[in-house]
Every structure is written in structure tokens, then in C-alpha cells.
C-alpha angles and dihedrals in degrees: 000000000000094000091052099045104033146113101038108241114274092235088068102038104038099089140046117228131204118242108229118242096017098103118110131183110296093008136088124232117280112266126209135175112283090235094062108024094155094064146330123272122243090198134352090233117045094212095050106073105151137039088251090059091051095050093044089052090048094051090053090053099039102032100148099024121111113273107167127022120190139157113242115236127221100216094187095055095024097231131128125226109255089220129068122247113216129215115194125221091257091051094048091047091053093044087052091056091044092051094048093049091047093048094052091047092051093047096047091048096042109130092212095056112120112181093177091061106032126048092206089059092051087052090057089056094050097037098106092043098046106033093102090063099048119130137149091292099036105044140154126263108286121249116205125215121203123175144079121278111303137139093257089061092054094043090053091050092051087049092053092053094048094047095042092245117151113231136197134176142225125203136196098251093057092079126216096284093056092043091052091050092052095046090049093044094049095039089220115186098184134048130187106202145156114260094250089067100046097087090050094050092048092050090051089061092042089055095044107029091157095050098039103028090121093071105104107146134049121178118199118217089203128060114264108231127205090266088060095063091107088068089062091049093048091045095052089049089058096042096255127133118215126205136172119242090242092054092054091051092051091048088052090057090050094047108030118192125192113246119263104217120205130238123230089263097052114117101248102182144342110225114196120216118191096210128209102272098070092244122134113294119271119232111225111207114219121187130208089255090054086055091050092049090048091050089049092053091059096040092052098041112029127074117257129221138205107250092347123195128201135180117232102227112137111078114280088214087072116078097231091066092047090050088052092046094053088048093052091050092046092059097041095253122154118243116213123201129207121252120274107289093014124149144139091320092058097037098105092045092052091047090054089054098043103032099200127204094225138005138196118212144149126264092249090064093043094051089054090051090047091052091053095047091051092048089055095045127015093019094040120133087237115088091205093053091048091049096047099046090038089060091043095050092044091055096045095048092048094047093046090051094061102072140000117265099020116136090182101215117202121194093216104029093049089060090062091044092052089067091054090050094050092049088064100039089257093129091124099023114137102160142026124194127199136180143124091089139027118282125195118256087223090056089053092048090048094052094049093049100040100041102031091233135124119245126208125199114204138188127206147125139220085258092058095049090248128305120018098163126046132179122220118273091238101031107169089216107039121193102081128093089230127227131344113264125259091250098053139055126204142198135183125239113210115241107195092166088064096040095253114133136177093232095055111144096245094044140293115319129195145082114344113233123189136196136176149077092307093061123099117251087227147281123321112258089343111109093161095060091042091055091048095049098051131055124219093271094053097262113154113223106220096186089225121121113228141178127209110212125211091261090059096252122136125232124191107214110162148348124260111252093007094123137096139182127251124220092262090055098257117142118228130194106202099193091059089050094048092049093052092048094049096042093050101041117059088187088067120083099167138018135183119180122207131190140139144188094269093057132069098210145034130254129191144210105215137183119219130202102249096220094046092045092054091049091050090053092053096042102038108021104039093242113155117237090236088064091060104059097127137035091248093052089054091049093047089054093045092055097051104114094235092050098044086049087061093044093048094049088051092051090048091050089062090054096050111156094352090096134034119245093260090051094059125093114256099188135009141201113214132213131148093239111005095154103067133157093228087061092054092233095116134034122247086264089053098251112151119252095208101188091050092043089052091054094042095052095037094121096048089046091052091048093051090052090047089053091048130210115337094197105043115036094191092068087060114171098333 
């Protein structure tokens, strides 16, 4: 049924339309998806109202088809199987039931459970009796997940949904303080984690027995070897029971429990977002009906494939990957997982083995792939290679820019492109998805042309259960985030103090506000933040500045309040500046813009691609290759005043008239990856924490102002 009726034809969904008579002073009309202008959809299928409903329906239709694919790991010899092991939908469904049964048995029989002292322990006792009444205020005990992407993570998440257990997740980059905060706030009694995190978790309870006394069960996704016996000893000392994942599955077979399916109002998960101010992370509450709406968005608006395959790469602790996972499972696709210990450095190798049909990733990864492709083609040392691929790319980009939806196949050119595809493991690739940060329209054009694949740019937040806007795969004018989803409506709030007006020539501009069944009901145990984030009519204030073009497409152009005044009185919006520098300069990987009311010009902390930086030094700055043998040598050369002046002039030349003079960077400090999570200057989703970044880079900033402007000597050191 789904494959035959979905997605909704692009002609209907590709634009947002204003609803007549809905404008109010200071606000644009309400916009909805053109396919459903009379109201938003809670779910594409009226009888499927939770993520459990969608997965159950999928199992019935795809019983014996591949569901999970992973590479078994030999823990004794620390090697991964080169071949994938497949779990079918029926196998995953049975394991889900077994794991839920085993978990409830273990928790109910746990000798450390004390329902008189801990509310979460009382919730364990009443879970089977009360699950039908769960909602955002009356929820189950909370189960915590803590590992990199692996099939056990997804299976546990599926189990939580089918047994009405609320989940949350920790991730490496949070750090121990934030992890402690989340575990205390959620009162979580049980954690499913990879073995490498177990000692840390036990130690957290050991250090904070009053705050984390409720933790009584840890389930290891990995087998516990004889050399790990100390973990059992440490756990018993701190009143924690440890079990292996496989043991829980076996117990579930011995003590089966009927599933406890959720209602649409059941609290499905609490997804913590660290925010950009450095404060404690906020827990975004997401209900089962939010999940159903989120699935519906992807079902209605993304292309579908026959026997699709994807690779789980972006962190499952972030909601966008979970949205994509549920989408894949709804359509009977197979989710592949990287080898044990895999990550960005092994991505291409894993892609070559798995050969997925589609992939979601972040702009930073795509720009690195883009640089490698260009280096092998249009920037090759071979004049013939440059000429051949230059002609192919020029033809493709021009042809794909003439109308929406045109892949522009070419019987000869596509033979050349197939070699590029195969070199990346893109043999079967039909679609790339990107989001979380701006991406250059030129990068999107290049990928579509060079790899014969569609590319979708999305917009969403943790508060929207992932993406709620998506562009077309073959949009003739990339750069937008497409139309609003069928489950959500939007409007624009005018921001005259920032120069954004509803009557702007190219369409209304202002703060993007969202409402609908895909939107969170609020923040967990944080009524103050919830009240600040919604208006009296239930509109969620995204904090993003958007523009709705005449063709109904949405553009994210700025952040509310992200502006400051320079000494001469000019207002500057740093996020707009950073986006332009990044999208127009492939050599740039990161950019942080700084300015204040005591200074006349801007300076920046930038990250450069190491390979491209080295090439620039040789080609443009007359630096000899033997002076660039190490990463530090490359950085030392880049930060010489004369060299970084050349680099800065090059960066500014790519901006040209897109920025006014006072909006351009006048000095820069260079590293390869200055904006790192371990420095606490960006969130785990790589959003900049400006106040913290300003403090962290205070010395380089002071040095840049002492050096003065590198592009306008007259400004000097003001």
C-alpha cells in the first residue's frame, strides 16, 4: 500500500502556500504544504498513529526481507568479519519482543530495587498496570542508551516503543557532568551501553550515590570477557546488576511478556540538546504522535526505493538519525552499520563494502568528499582528465538547472561518472540527504552532476523530531530547504530591529515559527524554557530567521539575536557572514566571526582543509613542499602574517559583492579544526556556542586586533 501510494507527487508537495485571511499584525499568513492546504496531517495513514504501529505494519509486509546488516566482531582477537551478517524483519521483531520481556523480568526481580525510595523503581513495579495511561506528564521509568551506532541500539529503541518505555540517550561528547545531569534529571534506573562506557557509568554513581542511587541495571551490548570481571565486582560494590545483551534476550525467551503498545500520547523519548549557551542540556519531550508525524513527513516527501539500503552514520543519539531510521524500517529497507570501531575515517571503506541506496550526512563530510572528487577530476594534474570531466560537469550542471526533477542522463558521460561513483561505494546510490548546517548551492550542484545522484537539503530541529522541510532531489535552483512538511504549518514573525520585514521584495523575512503534530509539547521538567519557546497560540519559536520565496520554498538565512554593533554603528549578523564564507570557499571547513562595539572591523577563527591548505601554500605562497611535512608545519606557515594575508584575500575574493566591506573578515587565526566539541565551543550537533567560543579564543582574538587589519591598512589596529 505505501509503496504504491507514496510519496505524494512532487508537483503537489514542492511548495508551501499561504492560507488567505490568516495574516495578523507583525506576522505573515500561515503557510502549509500545497498538497494539504486545508489542514496538517497527524499521520499519513489514519490507522498508524505511533512508531510501533508503523514498524508492526512493516514487519507484516517485509517479514523475510533484510532489516539489519552488521559485521560480527571477534572481541578476543579484535577483528571484524569482512562480510555482513543479516537479520530479517521477522528476526528483529522477535528479538525486540525477547529483549523487552527480558528487561522487564530483570528490573522487576532486581535485588537493588527500592520502590519506597525511588520513584523510577515504583514505576517499574506499576509499568504493566499503568502503560495504557502514559503521557508526557505520566510516563514510564526512563531507559538510557549509551553507545555509538549499532544494531543493538536500534533494537533497544524499537523495544522501548513496543513496550511503552520512555528512552533517552547519552553520547561521548556530552562529558561526565552533562551525563550526570541527564541521569539525575531522568531518574533513569537502567542503561543499555557499550562495554567501553560501563566503568564510567558505575563510577558516576560511585561519585554521586545520592544523585544517582536509582541506577540498578546496566546491560552491556558487548560480551563481557574474563578480563572484564572487575566490572562485575565494581558494579556489585555500587549496587548495580550487569548483564550481557545476549543474556537479556535468552531471559526474554524464558519469561515471555506480551508487548505493551503505546498510545499517541505516550512519551516516546527525551532527546537532550546541549544548546549554544553552555547551560545544562534541555530535554526535548517527543511523543509517539510526534514520531508518527515525523515518519509521515518522510513518507510523503522523500523518494522511495525498491529494496533500499542505507548506512547508519550520523549519531543515533541525535533525533535526525532516529527519524531516518524509523523511515527506513517503515519501508522495509535494510540498515547497515559500520564495523566495530568505525567512524569518519572508515566511512568510504564501509560504503564500498555496503553500497547503500541512499545516505544522510552533514555538510562537513560532503565538502571533504567534494574536495577529493575535484582533486581527482577537474583539479587533476592531468590536463586530459581536467578537460574531460570539466566538460561533463559543465554539461550536467547546465542541464540540471533547466527544470526541476531532471537527472539528465547521458549514455557516454554516465560511463565516466560510474567510475567516480564506484570509487566511493556509490554504485547503487540514488539519493543524498544533508542538513544540520548550511551547505553551498554549488556543492549540491557538483554532487548531482558528478555522481548522478539526487541531493536533498532538509531543515529540522530536535523539537520537530528531525526534518520538517525538504527540498527536491533534483531542484533546478538548490539552496533552499524546500517546502514545509504535510504535518506542520509555519508563519514568519517580522524582525524590524534586524532589518527583516514581511514586505521584502523577495518574500517575507523574519523569525520562523512552527506548529503542528510534529512539534514537541515542551522541555522535560523545564516549564520556564517551555513557556519561553511557545506563544499563546502554540507556535514554536525556532530562533531561526527564514525567508519564503515567491515559489513557496523556504530559505534559512540567519539566527534571531545573533547580531552585534561595531564601533562605527553598523550592525553585523555573524551567522550570515559565516555561512557565506563557508559556502563559497571549499578550502574552509569552519568559521567563527567575532566583533564588538569597541572595534571597527571583524576577525575570524577559521578551520582549513589540511590538504587544500598545503596545496594553496605551494601554488599561491611559494612555500616549498619540503617545508610542509607535518600538520604543524602547515599550520605554522598558514599563520605567518604574510601568508594568512594571502589566504584572507583569497577567501574575500570568493565573497566579492555578497558582503559589505564592514561585514568582511579583516584578520584570521587558522587551525585545521578549531571548533571542536571537546573544547566545548560547539554543541554535539556542531552549533557554535558563541559566548564560550569568544572566551576560549580570547588570546588569538586579542592577537589579531594587535596585528590590525590585513586587508585595509588604513584601519590599522582600531
